[in-house]
Every structure is written in structure tokens, then in C-alpha cells.
N, C-alpha and C positions, 0 to 999 in steps of 0.2 A: 578585535574591532568593535566598534559601537554598535550595539543592538537597539533596533528603533522598534516601536510598536504604534500600530495606528490607533488615533484616538476613537474611532468608530467601533460600536459595538454591533452584533446581532441582536435577536430578541432576547430577553433575559433568559439566561441559562436556570435549567431545574436542577437545584441544588443537591436533589438526591441522587444526581447519576454521577459515577464516580470515575469517570476516563476523560480523556481530552483528545481530541483528532488534531493531528500535525500533517499538513498535507506539504511536502518539499516540491518545490517547482524552479525550473532553471529553464533560462532561454536557449541554450546552448545544445539543443538535441542534435544529433548527427544526421539522422533520417527525415526529422521534420523540423528544421528550425523554426524557432518562435513558437514552439507547439503550445504552450499553456495561454496563448492569446490568440490562438485561431478561433474564430467566429463558429459559432455551434447555434444558429437559427436566432440570430441576434445579440447572443452572450459569449463573452469569451469561455474557453475551455475551462480554466482555472475557476471561473464563478460558478459553472455549471457543475463541477466537483465540489465546491464550498456547499454548495446549495443543497447537494444530496447528502452530504455530509451532516447537513443542518436537519436533515430529517431524523437522525440517529438520535441516541438518547445521551449523546456525548455532552459534557458539560459545558465546554468551549471549543471552539474551532479556531485554528490559526493556520495561515499560509507560511512556510518557512523559504524564503528564496534570497537569493544574490543579485536579483533586478530590481532597479528602482521601478524600472516599468511596470513589473507585476505587482511590486507592492502597492504603488499609486492606484492600478486599477482595482486590486482587492478592496482597498480602502475606499473607492469611488461606490461600491456597491455594497458597503456596510459590513463588511467582514474584517477580522483581525489579521494582520500581517505584521511579520520580524522580519528584518534585514539581516543575511547571515553573511559568512565569508564566500569568498568566490574560488578558494581553494579546496573544498571539500571533493573528495573522490567519489562519493557515494551519497545517496539520499540518508543513510543511518548515520553518517558524520556529522551531516546538517541536523539531524534531530538531537544528537548529542550536543551541539552547541545551544541550540533552541531550548532545551530542558534546563540547562545552565542559566542560560538568558532569563528564563521564566522563573527560576528559582524555586524550580518544583522539587517535592520531596522525593525520596528513594522509593516509597511505597506505592506511589502514584503510579497508574497506567495510562499509556500514551498508544493511541492507534495511528499508525502510519498509513493513512490512504494516500496513494499514488496521485500525482498531479494530472496524469493522463487517463483517468477513468471518471468519465462523466456520467456513466450508467452505474456506478457502485451503487449496489442495494443496500440502503441503511440496515436491515434486518441484519446483512453479513457485517458492518461496523459491529453492532451490538453483539452478535455471536462471538467473533473474535475477543471482545473485551472480556466477556463473561467467561469464555472459555480459559482465559489466562488467570482471572479473578479467582476461579475454581480449582486452580492446579496448585498444589503445595510446592511442588518441586521445579516447575517451567520458570523461565525468565522471557519466554517468547510464546506467542501462538499466532498461528497462521492458519489459511483454509485451502481446502483442496476439494476436487470431485470426480468421478469416475469418467475416464476416457472411453470414447464409445467406437473409434474408429483406429485401423493399423497407420493411417496416415499422419494421424495426430501425434500417435505413439512415437513415430520415428523423425518428427519434426525437431529439429535441434532449438528451434526458437520457442518450442513450448518444454516448459520445465516439469518434470516428474517427479514426484516424492514417495518413498516407500517408509513404511510406520512399522513400529513393534507391534505388539497385542493391546497396548495402551494408548494408541495412536500417538505415541512420540515419534518425531522424525527421525529416522535412521541415515537417510541419505537424501539429497536434492540432485539432479543431474539432467543435461540436457539430452542425454542419451535415453533409450527404451528401457528404462528400469521398471519392475524387474523383468528379466527373460521369461518367458513364458513357455512352458511345454504344451502345446496345443493338443496333445493327446489326453492330458489331465485337465485342462483348464481353457476355456475359450473366451475368457475376458480378457480385459486392457487394465493398466495400472491407474494411478490418480495425476491428474493433471494440478499443478500447483498454482495457486492464485496470489499474486504479489501483494495481499495486504498483512500487516503484523501488528500484533499488541506487544508491546514492551514494557515490563518494569522500569521504572527511571533509573533505578540503581543499576542496571544493566547499560544502559544508554550511556551513563557516566564512564563506565569502564571501557565501553566499545572501542574508542580511538586509540587505547594503549593494548588493545589485544593483537597478536601475534598473527599475521596475515599466513595463511597456511597453503601448502602447496595445491590442495583440492580447489580452494578458491580460486587459486589463479588460473589453474587448467580449466574449471568448469566456467570461470566468470561470473561466479554467483557469490555474491556477499553474505548471504545466510549461511554459508558453509563456514564462515569464521567463527559463528557460534558453536556450530557442532565440533570444529576442530579444536576448540577452546574448552571443551567439556560442558557446555552449557546445553539444557533441553529446550527444545523446541515442539509444543504441542499443538497436534494439527487437528482442525475441526473439519470433519468430513461432511459435506453438504451432499443432499440426494438430487441435485439438478445443475444444469451447465450454469456458469456464471459468466456474465459477460466480461471480454478480456478489455485490456487498454487501447490508447490509440498511438501506434507506433509509425505507421505509414499514412501517407495523403488517402490510399484506398480505404483503411480504417476510418479517417476522418469522415468520409463521405458515406460511409455506412451509419456512422453514429449520427450524422447529419439527417439522415433519412430516416432513422429512427424516432429522433427527435421531432422532425417535421410531422411523421404521422401521428405521433403522440399529441400534438398541438392542435393538430385537425379533429382529433376525436373529442378533446377537451372543448373545442369550440362549438361542436355540433349541438 
């Protein structure tokens, strides 16, 4: 497939920053169709995500999409976009095509910001990039924070992660891991946040990696890395992070947050 890149650029990049943000986006969300273009206080969601990403230290920001409509919208607001195949099964596969199209070097670092996270914190983007850069053995970095109640611990839509003593991921699951003996410990586990930093060399290999049983059972694509022997280092943050928009209810909550922020700015 031919890859197209928009001619509009955002503000001049700081050449001292050594990672790139790529935001995968598609229109065919099952729970919220057309999600990337849903309005959030006057701007499409995907533009809100790109704006938040542009506040990070990223050298460049790209939206990778299979939709001409998303491509045109991103271009309209002055951000870069590339058209990718409609046949990808995951956002990571879309990233793999993108890094090849952009002719990125193996040692470069890509941060994958989800296209449905308009409240993503720029500091989190910087943090996962730095975490991977400082690791001598990992090919991926990601983020997690402490779960504070049993309801979240048991929620199958909230992904949990357990780590070794060096904060490398041992396993990701929708189940409430680890099981905790309340007689010994009254805390809960860690909630995984779906932001990743990758080495380009890993992304180029990803489409050719075998899809394992655990990935299929959990429906979690990050398990492919673990099942194929790659290390994932986890940045543990000491506060709760906003989650993405999956449902109309989530969208209304985000709209309310943006509305309140805009009212504060205008005072």
C-alpha cells in the first residue's frame, strides 16, 4: 500500500528530543463507532490527543490511520498523518508499517499514544520514553499505577500487571493478579496503562512474531512480546492516570472535564 504523509507540520521540533510519538487511529470501533472524530468541546478527539502529545518532548508527532477522513482532519489542524493498511489486526501492527514507511532507524524510540486518550499527560509520554532509553535489556516500556479498590481489581476490562524486582513485566492479565492473602497484605495490584515506548528494531520484527496461546486467551497483544522472550519494563507512577474513551459514558466524562478546564482558563 502507498503511504501518504501530510505536508503540514506542527511547530518546529526540538532536535534535542530523541523520540517520536505515533498515534494509531481507526474509525471502526465496535463500542463507539467513529470514535477518533467525536467532538470534545469544539475539536475532534484525535486532534485533542495530538495536542496533548505535542506538549511532550517528542521530536515529531504522527497519526497513523486507515481512514482518509481522519487523515484529512489531522492535516486540517496542522499535524502530521500517514495512511496505513486497513488490514491490521492491532495498533502495534499499524505502528510497524508506519516505522517502515518513515524509514526510521532501528535504535530510535517510538511512543505509542492511544488515539482515544485525549487526557494523556505529556509527562507520562516523556517518562515511558526515558524509561526505555535508560534500559539496557528491554525492547518495550509501559506504565502502571496502584489499584485502590477491589472493584477495579476484579474488573475484566481493567488490565493488571505483575513485575519482577526490577520492574520488568512478568505477566499482564484481565484477572485480579496477584491473588492476595488478606491476612498478610491489605493492598491491591497494579493497573496497566496502555501507553508504550518501543525500539524501532522491535516494531519491525513484531508482525513476524508467533501469536501465543496467552495472547489469544487474554486478548492482550502485549503478551506477544513476553511469549516471544522480549522484556517489557514498567514505569510505576504514584498517582491514578486517566483512562481512555471506550464508551459514550466515557466520552461524556471527558467532555465534562474539558468543559470545566476551559471555564477555568477563561476566568
